[in-house]
MOPAC internal coordinates of N, CA, C and O (Angstrom, degrees):
PM7 1SCF
backbone

  N    0.0000 0     0.00 0     0.00 0    0    0    0
  C    1.4487 1     0.00 0     0.00 0    1    0    0
  C    1.5210 1   107.21 1     0.00 0    2    1    0
  O    1.2310 1   120.52 1   -52.04 1    3    2    1
  N    1.3022 1   116.61 1   127.96 1    3    2    1
  C    1.4562 1   119.79 1  -177.17 1    5    3    2
  C    1.5299 1   111.22 1   -76.75 1    6    5    3
  O    1.2310 1   121.69 1   -11.33 1    7    6    5
  N    1.3167 1   114.37 1   168.67 1    7    6    5
  C    1.4651 1   121.27 1  -178.15 1    9    7    6
  C    1.5287 1   110.12 1   -64.03 1   10    9    7
  O    1.2310 1   120.19 1   141.95 1   11   10    9
  N    1.3260 1   117.24 1   -38.05 1   11   10    9
  C    1.4635 1   120.92 1   179.78 1   13   11   10
  C    1.5303 1   111.24 1   -60.30 1   14   13   11
  O    1.2310 1   120.60 1   135.59 1   15   14   13
  N    1.3305 1   116.45 1   -44.41 1   15   14   13
  C    1.4636 1   119.93 1   179.23 1   17   15   14
  C    1.5279 1   111.47 1   -66.19 1   18   17   15
  O    1.2310 1   120.38 1   143.50 1   19   18   17
  N    1.3187 1   116.88 1   -36.50 1   19   18   17
  C    1.4682 1   119.80 1   178.53 1   21   19   18
  C    1.5280 1   111.41 1   -66.02 1   22   21   19
  O    1.2310 1   120.46 1   137.00 1   23   22   21
  N    1.3178 1   116.72 1   -43.00 1   23   22   21
  C    1.4658 1   120.44 1   178.09 1   25   23   22
  C    1.5221 1   109.96 1   -64.03 1   26   25   23
  O    1.2310 1   121.07 1   136.46 1   27   26   25
  N    1.3306 1   115.55 1   -43.54 1   27   26   25
  C    1.4635 1   119.53 1   179.11 1   29   27   26
  C    1.5245 1   110.85 1   -62.87 1   30   29   27
  O    1.2310 1   120.18 1   140.97 1   31   30   29
  N    1.3104 1   117.26 1   -39.03 1   31   30   29
  C    1.4594 1   120.34 1   179.54 1   33   31   30
  C    1.5290 1   111.25 1   -66.40 1   34   33   31
  O    1.2310 1   120.15 1   141.54 1   35   34   33
  N    1.3187 1   117.32 1   -38.46 1   35   34   33
  C    1.4692 1   120.97 1   176.49 1   37   35   34
  C    1.5282 1   110.09 1   -63.04 1   38   37   35
  O    1.2310 1   120.28 1   137.16 1   39   38   37
  N    1.3314 1   117.08 1   -42.84 1   39   38   37
  C    1.4646 1   120.09 1   178.54 1   41   39   38
  C    1.5341 1   111.73 1   -64.77 1   42   41   39
  O    1.2310 1   120.40 1   142.69 1   43   42   41
  N    1.3172 1   116.85 1   -37.31 1   43   42   41
  C    1.4637 1   120.14 1   177.58 1   45   43   42
  C    1.5235 1   110.03 1   -65.30 1   46   45   43
  O    1.2310 1   120.33 1   140.28 1   47   46   45
  N    1.3253 1   116.98 1   -39.72 1   47   46   45
  C    1.4658 1   120.23 1   178.24 1   49   47   46
  C    1.5248 1   110.27 1   -65.28 1   50   49   47
  O    1.2310 1   120.19 1   138.45 1   51   50   49
  N    1.3278 1   117.24 1   -41.55 1   51   50   49
  C    1.4678 1   120.51 1   176.47 1   53   51   50
  C    1.5280 1   110.29 1   -60.57 1   54   53   51
  O    1.2310 1   120.48 1   136.60 1   55   54   53
  N    1.3258 1   116.68 1   -43.40 1   55   54   53
  C    1.4634 1   120.05 1   177.61 1   57   55   54
  C    1.5148 1   112.34 1   -63.16 1   58   57   55
  O    1.2310 1   120.60 1   141.75 1   59   58   57
  N    1.3296 1   116.46 1   -38.25 1   59   58   57
  C    1.4654 1   119.77 1   178.73 1   61   59   58
  C    1.5248 1   110.94 1   -66.12 1   62   61   59
  O    1.2310 1   120.57 1   139.60 1   63   62   61
  N    1.3204 1   116.52 1   -40.40 1   63   62   61
  C    1.4677 1   119.61 1   177.23 1   65   63   62
  C    1.5239 1   110.10 1   -63.62 1   66   65   63
  O    1.2310 1   120.61 1   137.54 1   67   66   65
  N    1.3238 1   116.44 1   -42.46 1   67   66   65
  C    1.4678 1   120.26 1   179.52 1   69   67   66
  C    1.5280 1   111.07 1   -62.55 1   70   69   67
  O    1.2310 1   120.46 1   135.87 1   71   70   69
  N    1.3291 1   116.73 1   -44.13 1   71   70   69
  C    1.4651 1   119.54 1   178.55 1   73   71   70
  C    1.5254 1   111.30 1   -66.38 1   74   73   71
  O    1.2310 1   120.11 1   145.40 1   75   74   73
  N    1.3253 1   117.39 1   -34.60 1   75   74   73
  C    1.4584 1   119.62 1   175.76 1   77   75   74
  C    1.5171 1   111.79 1   -64.25 1   78   77   75
  O    1.2310 1   120.78 1   138.80 1   79   78   77
  N    1.3250 1   116.11 1   -41.20 1   79   78   77
  C    1.4642 1   119.77 1   176.86 1   81   79   78
  C    1.5280 1   111.45 1   -64.11 1   82   81   79
  O    1.2310 1   120.77 1   140.25 1   83   82   81
  N    1.3314 1   116.12 1   -39.75 1   83   82   81
  C    1.4703 1   119.58 1   178.37 1   85   83   82
  C    1.5269 1   109.92 1   -65.19 1   86   85   83
  O    1.2310 1   120.39 1   136.27 1   87   86   85
  N    1.3165 1   116.85 1   -43.73 1   87   86   85
  C    1.4608 1   120.65 1  -177.33 1   89   87   86
  C    1.5181 1   113.67 1   -67.93 1   90   89   87
  O    1.2310 1   120.46 1   138.53 1   91   90   89
  N    1.3217 1   116.73 1   -41.47 1   91   90   89
  C    1.4611 1   119.43 1  -175.91 1   93   91   90
  C    1.5271 1   114.01 1   -87.29 1   94   93   91
  O    1.2310 1   120.70 1   143.11 1   95   94   93
  N    1.3352 1   116.27 1   -36.89 1   95   94   93
  C    1.4649 1   118.98 1  -170.94 1   97   95   94
  C    1.5326 1   114.64 1  -123.47 1   98   97   95
  O    1.2310 1   120.01 1  -178.16 1   99   98   97
  N    1.3390 1   117.59 1     1.84 1   99   98   97
  C    1.4687 1   122.46 1  -175.66 1  101   99   98
  C    1.5314 1   111.21 1    54.32 1  102  101   99
  O    1.2310 1   121.49 1  -139.07 1  103  102  101
  N    1.3350 1   114.75 1    40.93 1  103  102  101
  C    1.4610 1   120.57 1  -178.70 1  105  103  102
  C    1.5194 1   108.55 1  -124.80 1  106  105  103
  O    1.2310 1   120.59 1   -64.08 1  107  106  105
  N    1.3292 1   116.47 1   115.92 1  107  106  105
  C    1.4609 1   122.74 1   179.20 1  109  107  106
  C    1.5250 1   107.95 1   -94.54 1  110  109  107
  O    1.2310 1   120.41 1   -77.16 1  111  110  109
  N    1.3188 1   116.83 1   102.84 1  111  110  109
  C    1.4570 1   122.20 1  -176.17 1  113  111  110
  C    1.5236 1   111.93 1   -65.05 1  114  113  111
  O    1.2310 1   120.14 1   138.60 1  115  114  113
  N    1.3150 1   117.34 1   -41.40 1  115  114  113
  C    1.4711 1   120.66 1   179.81 1  117  115  114
  C    1.5275 1   110.10 1   -63.05 1  118  117  115
  O    1.2310 1   120.19 1   134.18 1  119  118  117
  N    1.3166 1   117.25 1   -45.82 1  119  118  117
  C    1.4640 1   120.52 1   178.87 1  121  119  118
  C    1.5271 1   110.65 1   -64.07 1  122  121  119
  O    1.2310 1   120.08 1   142.16 1  123  122  121
  N    1.3125 1   117.45 1   -37.84 1  123  122  121
  C    1.4615 1   121.26 1   179.42 1  125  123  122
  C    1.5316 1   110.92 1   -65.53 1  126  125  123
  O    1.2310 1   120.29 1   137.37 1  127  126  125
  N    1.3320 1   117.06 1   -42.63 1  127  126  125
  C    1.4633 1   120.57 1  -176.71 1  129  127  126
  C    1.5272 1   113.40 1   -76.05 1  130  129  127
  O    1.2310 1   120.05 1   147.93 1  131  130  129
  N    1.3278 1   117.51 1   -32.07 1  131  130  129
  C    1.4586 1   119.86 1  -171.19 1  133  131  130
  C    1.5235 1   114.27 1  -115.69 1  134  133  131
  O    1.2310 1   119.43 1  -161.90 1  135  134  133
  N    1.3038 1   118.70 1    18.10 1  135  134  133
  C    1.4560 1   120.15 1   169.48 1  137  135  134
  C    1.5089 1   116.98 1    95.91 1  138  137  135
  O    1.2310 1   119.22 1  -149.76 1  139  138  137
  N    1.3074 1   119.10 1    30.24 1  139  138  137
  C    1.4702 1   120.99 1   177.09 1  141  139  138
  C    1.5171 1   111.79 1    99.39 1  142  141  139
  O    1.2310 1   121.51 1   -14.66 1  143  142  141
  N    1.3381 1   114.71 1   165.34 1  143  142  141
  C    1.4591 1   120.02 1  -177.24 1  145  143  142
  C    1.5141 1   112.91 1   -70.05 1  146  145  143
  O    1.2310 1   119.74 1   153.80 1  147  146  145
  N    1.3194 1   118.11 1   -26.20 1  147  146  145
  C    1.4650 1   120.37 1  -176.89 1  149  147  146
  C    1.5207 1   112.24 1   -93.74 1  150  149  147
  O    1.2310 1   119.62 1   178.20 1  151  150  149
  N    1.3224 1   118.34 1    -1.80 1  151  150  149
  C    1.4677 1   120.43 1   178.09 1  153  151  150
  C    1.5275 1   109.53 1   -67.77 1  154  153  151
  O    1.2310 1   121.41 1   -31.70 1  155  154  153
  N    1.3179 1   114.92 1   148.30 1  155  154  153
  C    1.4651 1   120.52 1  -176.08 1  157  155  154
  C    1.5276 1   111.08 1   -61.25 1  158  157  155
  O    1.2310 1   120.36 1   136.90 1  159  158  157
  N    1.3223 1   116.92 1   -43.10 1  159  158  157
  C    1.4605 1   120.22 1  -178.71 1  161  159  158
  C    1.5360 1   111.59 1   -65.69 1  162  161  159
  O    1.2310 1   120.03 1   140.98 1  163  162  161
  N    1.3042 1   117.54 1   -39.02 1  163  162  161
  C    1.4699 1   120.89 1   176.93 1  165  163  162
  C    1.5165 1   110.81 1   -63.83 1  166  165  163
  O    1.2310 1   120.73 1   138.35 1  167  166  165
  N    1.3164 1   116.20 1   -41.65 1  167  166  165
  C    1.4707 1   119.37 1   179.66 1  169  167  166
  C    1.5175 1   110.87 1   -65.26 1  170  169  167
  O    1.2310 1   120.08 1   144.17 1  171  170  169
  N    1.3346 1   117.45 1   -35.83 1  171  170  169
  C    1.4632 1   120.88 1   176.41 1  173  171  170
  C    1.5376 1   110.78 1   -64.88 1  174  173  171
  O    1.2310 1   120.44 1   138.83 1  175  174  173
  N    1.3052 1   116.76 1   -41.17 1  175  174  173
  C    1.4751 1   120.50 1   177.99 1  177  175  174
  C    1.5291 1   109.59 1   -63.26 1  178  177  175
  O    1.2310 1   120.31 1   133.92 1  179  178  177
  N    1.3355 1   117.01 1   -46.08 1  179  178  177
  C    1.4679 1   120.10 1   178.59 1  181  179  178
  C    1.5310 1   110.57 1   -60.04 1  182  181  179
  O    1.2310 1   120.14 1   138.51 1  183  182  181
  N    1.3229 1   117.34 1   -41.49 1  183  182  181
  C    1.4678 1   121.31 1   179.90 1  185  183  182
  C    1.5300 1   110.81 1   -65.65 1  186  185  183
  O    1.2310 1   120.01 1   138.00 1  187  186  185
  N    1.3356 1   117.58 1   -42.00 1  187  186  185
  C    1.4661 1   120.55 1   179.12 1  189  187  186
  C    1.5281 1   111.72 1   -64.76 1  190  189  187
  O    1.2310 1   120.45 1   140.69 1  191  190  189
  N    1.3135 1   116.74 1   -39.31 1  191  190  189
  C    1.4678 1   120.13 1   177.56 1  193  191  190
  C    1.5289 1   109.94 1   -65.29 1  194  193  191
  O    1.2310 1   120.01 1   140.67 1  195  194  193
  N    1.3185 1   117.59 1   -39.33 1  195  194  193
  C    1.4608 1   120.53 1   177.79 1  197  195  194
  C    1.5184 1   112.54 1   -65.22 1  198  197  195
  O    1.2310 1   120.41 1   137.13 1  199  198  197
  N    1.3355 1   116.81 1   -42.87 1  199  198  197
  C    1.4709 1   120.88 1   176.95 1  201  199  198
  C    1.5222 1   110.48 1   -64.98 1  202  201  199
  O    1.2310 1   120.77 1   141.03 1  203  202  201
  N    1.3377 1   116.13 1   -38.97 1  203  202  201
  C    1.4637 1   120.05 1   178.53 1  205  203  202
  C    1.5245 1   110.93 1   -62.23 1  206  205  203
  O    1.2310 1   120.41 1   142.90 1  207  206  205
  N    1.3261 1   116.83 1   -37.10 1  207  206  205
  C    1.4568 1   120.14 1   176.48 1  209  207  206
  C    1.5170 1   111.80 1   -62.12 1  210  209  207
  O    1.2310 1   120.53 1   140.42 1  211  210  209
  N    1.3358 1   116.59 1   -39.58 1  211  210  209
  C    1.4635 1   120.00 1   177.80 1  213  211  210
  C    1.5297 1   111.77 1   -70.10 1  214  213  211
  O    1.2310 1   120.37 1   144.23 1  215  214  213
  N    1.3164 1   116.90 1   -35.77 1  215  214  213
  C    1.4617 1   120.79 1   179.94 1  217  215  214
  C    1.5271 1   111.16 1   -67.25 1  218  217  215
  O    1.2310 1   120.10 1   145.73 1  219  218  217
  N    1.3244 1   117.41 1   -34.27 1  219  218  217
  C    1.4634 1   120.30 1  -177.11 1  221  219  218
  C    1.5257 1   113.96 1   -81.28 1  222  221  219
  O    1.2310 1   119.13 1   174.87 1  223  222  221
  N    1.3058 1   119.27 1    -5.13 1  223  222  221
  C    1.4673 1   120.53 1   177.30 1  225  223  222
  C    1.5334 1   113.22 1   -58.11 1  226  225  223
  O    1.2310 1   118.75 1   138.03 1  227  226  225
  N    1.3351 1   119.99 1   -41.97 1  227  226  225
  C    1.4754 1   118.41 1   177.26 1  229  227  226
  C    1.5263 1   113.68 1   -62.07 1  230  229  227
  O    1.2310 1   119.81 1   153.49 1  231  230  229
  N    1.3264 1   117.96 1   -26.51 1  231  230  229
  C    1.4616 1   119.96 1   176.97 1  233  231  230
  C    1.5246 1   109.61 1   -63.40 1  234  233  231
  O    1.2310 1   120.07 1   139.19 1  235  234  233
  N    1.3084 1   117.47 1   -40.81 1  235  234  233
  C    1.4634 1   122.02 1   178.84 1  237  235  234
  C    1.5214 1   110.76 1   -62.98 1  238  237  235
  O    1.2310 1   120.28 1   134.31 1  239  238  237
  N    1.3200 1   117.06 1   -45.69 1  239  238  237
  C    1.4598 1   121.35 1  -179.29 1  241  239  238
  C    1.5196 1   110.41 1   -67.43 1  242  241  239
  O    1.2310 1   120.06 1   139.22 1  243  242  241
  N    1.3217 1   117.49 1   -40.78 1  243  242  241
  C    1.4545 1   121.18 1  -179.59 1  245  243  242
  C    1.5215 1   111.18 1   -63.35 1  246  245  243
  O    1.2310 1   119.68 1   143.75 1  247  246  245
  N    1.3088 1   118.21 1   -36.25 1  247  246  245
  C    1.4586 1   121.81 1   179.15 1  249  247  246
  C    1.5292 1   110.66 1   -60.73 1  250  249  247
  O    1.2310 1   119.92 1   137.76 1  251  250  249
  N    1.3350 1   117.76 1   -42.24 1  251  250  249
  C    1.4591 1   120.11 1  -178.77 1  253  251  250
  C    1.5163 1   111.23 1   -71.08 1  254  253  251
  O    1.2310 1   119.49 1   147.40 1  255  254  253
  N    1.3258 1   118.58 1   -32.60 1  255  254  253
  C    1.4548 1   121.01 1   178.53 1  257  255  254
  C    1.5199 1   111.29 1   -70.22 1  258  257  255
  O    1.2310 1   119.62 1   143.90 1  259  258  257
  N    1.3285 1   118.34 1   -36.10 1  259  258  257
  C    1.4541 1   122.39 1  -176.39 1  261  259  258
  C    1.5158 1   113.48 1   -82.49 1  262  261  259
  O    1.2310 1   119.27 1   174.42 1  263  262  261
  N    1.3187 1   119.00 1    -5.58 1  263  262  261
  C    1.4520 1   121.29 1  -177.50 1  265  263  262
  C    1.5191 1   111.95 1   -62.08 1  266  265  263
  O    1.2310 1   119.46 1   149.50 1  267  266  265
  N    1.3146 1   118.63 1   -30.50 1  267  266  265
  C    1.4523 1   121.52 1  -179.22 1  269  267  266
  C    1.5146 1   111.43 1   -70.88 1  270  269  267
  O    1.2310 1   119.49 1   156.38 1  271  270  269
  N    1.3304 1   118.58 1   -23.62 1  271  270  269
  C    1.4476 1   122.37 1  -176.28 1  273  271  270
  C    1.5232 1   113.48 1   -92.69 1  274  273  271
  O    1.2310 1   120.00 1  -171.90 1  275  274  273
  N    1.3170 1   117.61 1     8.10 1  275  274  273
  C    1.4520 1   120.36 1  -177.74 1  277  275  274
  C    1.5230 1   109.16 1   -69.32 1  278  277  275
  O    1.2310 1   120.79 1   -49.99 1  279  278  277
  N    1.3253 1   116.09 1   130.01 1  279  278  277
  C    1.4564 1   121.08 1   178.07 1  281  279  278
  C    1.5150 1   109.39 1   -81.98 1  282  281  279
  O    1.2310 1   120.97 1   -50.49 1  283  282  281
  N    1.3051 1   115.75 1   129.51 1  283  282  281
  C    1.4566 1   119.85 1   179.79 1  285  283  282
  C    1.5186 1   111.39 1  -106.44 1  286  285  283
  O    1.2310 1   120.14 1  -175.53 1  287  286  285
  N    1.3272 1   117.34 1     4.47 1  287  286  285
  C    1.4494 1   120.29 1  -179.71 1  289  287  286
  C    1.5206 1   110.01 1   -77.77 1  290  289  287
  O    1.2310 1   121.17 1   -32.19 1  291  290  289
  N    1.3021 1   115.37 1   147.81 1  291  290  289
  C    1.4534 1   119.67 1   179.78 1  293  291  290
  C    1.5210 1   111.91 1  -107.33 1  294  293  291
  O    1.2310 1   119.90 1   170.12 1  295  294  293
  N    1.2975 1   117.79 1    -9.88 1  295  294  293
  C    1.4586 1   120.82 1  -179.42 1  297  295  294
  C    1.5190 1   110.57 1   -98.22 1  298  297  295
  O    1.2310 1   121.25 1   -25.60 1  299  298  297
  N    1.2996 1   115.22 1   154.40 1  299  298  297
  C    1.4603 1   120.46 1  -177.62 1  301  299  298
  C    1.5213 1   110.97 1   -67.35 1  302  301  299
  O    1.2310 1   120.16 1   140.96 1  303  302  301
  N    1.3301 1   117.31 1   -39.04 1  303  302  301
  C    1.4574 1   120.26 1  -176.04 1  305  303  302
  C    1.5257 1   112.69 1   -78.40 1  306  305  303
  O    1.2310 1   120.11 1   176.92 1  307  306  305
  N    1.3085 1   117.39 1    -3.08 1  307  306  305
  C    1.4655 1   124.44 1   176.45 1  309  307  306
  C    1.5203 1   113.26 1    62.50 1  310  309  307
  O    1.2310 1   119.84 1  -164.51 1  311  310  309
  N    1.3134 1   117.91 1    15.49 1  311  310  309
  C    1.4522 1   121.75 1   173.96 1  313  311  310
  C    1.5150 1   107.45 1  -113.79 1  314  313  311
  O    1.2310 1   119.61 1   -75.82 1  315  314  313
  N    1.3111 1   118.36 1   104.18 1  315  314  313
  C    1.4637 1   118.89 1  -177.34 1  317  315  314
  C    1.5200 1   110.85 1   -66.54 1  318  317  315
  O    1.2310 1   120.68 1   -42.90 1  319  318  317
  N    1.2937 1   116.31 1   137.10 1  319  318  317
  C    1.4467 1   122.41 1   177.99 1  321  319  318
  C    1.5195 1   108.06 1  -110.16 1  322  321  319
  O    1.2310 1   120.84 1   -55.57 1  323  322  321
  N    1.3066 1   116.00 1   124.43 1  323  322  321
  C    1.4464 1   120.18 1  -179.33 1  325  323  322
  C    1.5261 1   111.12 1   -99.43 1  326  325  323
  O    1.2310 1   120.41 1  -168.57 1  327  326  325
  N    1.3211 1   116.82 1    11.43 1  327  326  325
  C    1.4507 1   121.27 1   179.50 1  329  327  326
  C    1.5131 1   111.28 1   -84.33 1  330  329  327
  O    1.2310 1   121.54 1    10.65 1  331  330  329
  N    1.3229 1   114.66 1  -169.35 1  331  330  329
  C    1.4557 1   120.10 1   179.64 1  333  331  330
  C    1.5146 1   109.71 1   -76.83 1  334  333  331
  O    1.2310 1   120.56 1   -21.72 1  335  334  333
  N    1.3054 1   116.53 1   158.28 1  335  334  333
  C    1.4586 1   121.30 1   178.24 1  337  335  334
  C    1.5211 1   111.16 1   -67.93 1  338  337  335
  O    1.2310 1   119.94 1   147.01 1  339  338  337
  N    1.3436 1   117.72 1   -32.99 1  339  338  337
  C    1.4595 1   121.26 1  -175.53 1  341  339  338
  C    1.5230 1   112.28 1   -76.76 1  342  341  339
  O    1.2310 1   119.21 1   158.57 1  343  342  341
  N    1.2745 1   119.12 1   -21.43 1  343  342  341
  C    1.4609 1   120.92 1  -178.63 1  345  343  342
  C    1.5090 1   110.28 1   174.06 1  346  345  343
  O    1.2310 1   121.47 1    15.33 1  347  346  345
  N    1.3304 1   114.80 1  -164.67 1  347  346  345
  C    1.4550 1   119.14 1  -178.60 1  349  347  346
  C    1.5245 1   110.44 1   -74.73 1  350  349  347
  O    1.2310 1   121.58 1   -29.78 1  351  350  349
  N    1.2877 1   114.58 1   150.22 1  351  350  349
  C    1.4603 1   120.08 1   179.44 1  353  351  350
  C    1.5256 1   109.09 1   -79.42 1  354  353  351
  O    1.2310 1   120.56 1   -38.75 1  355  354  353
  N    1.3169 1   116.53 1   141.25 1  355  354  353
  C    1.4613 1   121.53 1  -179.15 1  357  355  354
  C    1.5241 1   110.00 1   -68.92 1  358  357  355
  O    1.2310 1   121.31 1   -35.14 1  359  358  357
  N    1.3391 1   115.09 1   144.86 1  359  358  357
  C    1.4557 1   121.60 1   179.74 1  361  359  358
  C    1.5288 1   108.62 1   -99.87 1  362  361  359
  O    1.2310 1   120.42 1   -70.18 1  363  362  361
  N    1.3158 1   116.79 1   109.82 1  363  362  361
  C    1.4551 1   122.16 1  -177.38 1  365  363  362
  C    1.5253 1   112.66 1  -103.43 1  366  365  363
  O    1.2310 1   119.76 1  -159.65 1  367  366  365
  N    1.3112 1   118.06 1    20.35 1  367  366  365
  C    1.4620 1   119.45 1  -176.37 1  369  367  366
  C    1.5256 1   112.57 1   -71.70 1  370  369  367
  O    1.2310 1   119.53 1   152.83 1  371  370  369
  N    1.3571 1   118.51 1   -27.17 1  371  370  369
  C    1.4598 1   120.29 1  -176.98 1  373  371  370
  C    1.5303 1   112.69 1  -101.34 1  374  373  371
  O    1.2310 1   119.90 1  -173.71 1  375  374  373
  N    1.3023 1   117.80 1     6.29 1  375  374  373
  C    1.4603 1   120.80 1   178.93 1  377  375  374
  C    1.5246 1   108.00 1   -79.77 1  378  377  375
  O    1.2310 1   121.39 1   -50.17 1  379  378  377
  N    1.3468 1   114.94 1   129.83 1  379  378  377
  C    1.4615 1   119.81 1  -179.35 1  381  379  378
  C    1.5119 1   109.35 1   -79.32 1  382  381  379
  O    1.2310 1   121.84 1   -40.74 1  383  382  381
  N    1.2995 1   114.09 1   139.26 1  383  382  381
  C    1.4588 1   119.40 1   177.46 1  385  383  382
  C    1.5295 1   108.44 1   -85.23 1  386  385  383
  O    1.2310 1   121.10 1   -51.65 1  387  386  385
  N    1.3151 1   115.51 1   128.35 1  387  386  385
  C    1.4615 1   119.72 1   176.95 1  389  387  386
  C    1.5114 1   108.77 1  -116.10 1  390  389  387
  O    1.2310 1   121.57 1   -44.47 1  391  390  389
  N    1.2946 1   114.60 1   135.53 1  391  390  389
  C    1.4579 1   119.70 1   179.38 1  393  391  390
  C    1.5151 1   111.42 1  -104.27 1  394  393  391
  O    1.2310 1   120.72 1   177.77 1  395  394  393
  N    1.2962 1   116.23 1    -2.23 1  395  394  393
  C    1.4523 1   121.31 1  -177.78 1  397  395  394
  C    1.5224 1   109.70 1   -81.14 1  398  397  395
  O    1.2310 1   120.74 1   -52.62 1  399  398  397
  N    1.3032 1   116.20 1   127.38 1  399  398  397
  C    1.4518 1   121.85 1   179.76 1  401  399  398
  C    1.5198 1   107.76 1  -109.62 1  402  401  399
  O    1.2310 1   121.09 1   -50.22 1  403  402  401
  N    1.3041 1   115.52 1   129.78 1  403  402  401
  C    1.4613 1   120.09 1  -179.97 1  405  403  402
  C    1.5166 1   109.11 1   -82.97 1  406  405  403
  O    1.2310 1   121.20 1   -46.24 1  407  406  405
  N    1.3213 1   115.30 1   133.76 1  407  406  405
  C    1.4502 1   120.72 1   178.00 1  409  407  406
  C    1.5238 1   108.31 1   -94.66 1  410  409  407
  O    1.2310 1   121.60 1   -46.77 1  411  410  409
  N    1.2870 1   114.55 1   133.23 1  411  410  409
  C    1.4405 1   119.97 1  -179.76 1  413  411  410
  C    1.5215 1   108.33 1  -116.01 1  414  413  411
  O    1.2310 1   120.95 1   -52.57 1  415  414  413
  N    1.2629 1   115.78 1   127.43 1  415  414  413
  C    1.4632 1   119.71 1   177.00 1  417  415  414
  C    1.5080 1   109.08 1   -79.95 1  418  417  415
  O    1.2310 1   120.77 1   -37.98 1  419  418  417
  N    1.2905 1   116.13 1   142.02 1  419  418  417
  C    1.4468 1   121.29 1   178.59 1  421  419  418
  C    1.5298 1   111.22 1   -70.67 1  422  421  419
  O    1.2310 1   120.58 1   152.45 1  423  422  421
  N    1.3029 1   116.50 1   -27.55 1  423  422  421
  C    1.4473 1   119.85 1  -179.00 1  425  423  422
  C    1.5192 1   111.34 1   -67.19 1  426  425  423
  O    1.2310 1   120.26 1   144.17 1  427  426  425
  N    1.3225 1   117.12 1   -35.83 1  427  426  425
  C    1.4476 1   120.78 1  -178.59 1  429  427  426
  C    1.5289 1   111.35 1   -70.48 1  430  429  427
  O    1.2310 1   120.19 1   148.76 1  431  430  429
  N    1.2837 1   117.23 1   -31.24 1  431  430  429
  C    1.4703 1   121.17 1  -177.08 1  433  431  430
  C    1.5065 1   112.84 1   -80.18 1  434  433  431
  O    1.2310 1   119.38 1   158.61 1  435  434  433
  N    1.3238 1   118.78 1   -21.39 1  435  434  433
  C    1.4664 1   120.78 1  -175.29 1  437  435  434
  C    1.4497 1   111.96 1   -86.92 1  438  437  435
  O    1.2310 1   120.10 1   180.00 1  439  438  437

C-alpha cells in the first residue's frame, strides 16, 4: 500500500469519526477545532476528507479482486500433510483382512 493510500485512509477514518460524533452527539469536531463549519480551514479539511474517500475507492475494489489469491495453507512449505505429527502415516491398503480368530486355551498359557 503506497503512502498516498495510507494518508487517504487516515483522512477517511478521521472523517468517519467526525461523522460519528455528529450523528451521536451533534458535535462537529472539525468545526470546533478550526473555527466553525464556514471557516476556510474547516472547509479545506472537509474537502480533503472527501477527496480521500474518492482515492480509497480502488482499495475496496482491489480487496475483492485479491480474495481469490488468499493462501489458506498453514504450513511454510505450502503442502498440507494429513499424516500424523510424529511422522508419515502408515499405508494399510495392501494389508489382507483376516476374519479368522485364534483360540487360545488358558491351560497352555499357565
